[in-house]
C-alpha positions in Angstrom: 141.4 28.0 90.1 141.8 25.7 93.1 140.0 27.0 96.2 140.2 24.0 98.5 143.7 24.8 99.9 144.1 25.8 103.5 145.0 29.4 104.1 148.6 29.4 105.2 148.7 33.1 105.7 146.3 32.9 108.7 148.3 33.0 111.9 147.5 30.0 114.3 146.9 32.4 117.2 143.9 33.9 115.3 142.1 30.5 115.2 140.0 29.7 118.3 140.4 26.0 118.8 139.0 26.0 122.3 135.8 24.2 123.1 133.0 26.7 124.0 131.8 24.6 126.9 135.2 24.2 128.5 135.3 27.5 130.4 131.8 26.8 131.8 132.9 23.4 133.1 136.0 24.8 134.7 133.9 27.7 136.2 131.5 25.2 137.7 134.3 23.1 139.0 135.8 26.1 140.7 132.5 27.0 142.3 132.1 23.4 143.6 135.7 23.3 144.9 135.2 26.7 146.7 132.0 25.4 148.2 133.8 22.3 149.5 136.6 24.4 151.0 134.0 26.8 152.5 132.2 23.9 154.2 135.4 22.4 155.5 136.4 25.8 157.0 133.0 26.2 158.4 133.2 22.8 160.0 136.6 23.6 161.5 135.4 27.0 162.8 132.2 25.3 164.3 134.3 22.6 165.9 136.7 25.1 167.4 133.8 27.3 168.7 132.1 24.3 170.3 135.4 23.1 171.8 136.2 26.5 173.3 132.7 26.9 174.7 133.0 23.4 176.3 136.3 24.4 177.7 135.0 27.6 179.1 132.0 25.9 180.7 134.3 23.2 182.2 136.6 25.8 183.7 133.9 27.6 185.5 
């Protein structure tokens, strides 16, 4: 009996061909991207706060 043949009866959706490390890398990239966006937003908020404070001091 020949036992080296591939199993044609197995549905391709049941075979996990994804790399185990791929989700971790995408997760880490997401965290880094979120950190960058947060720093950018914090910089804009800080800049606006300093600008408004300077404007208030200049108006008085």
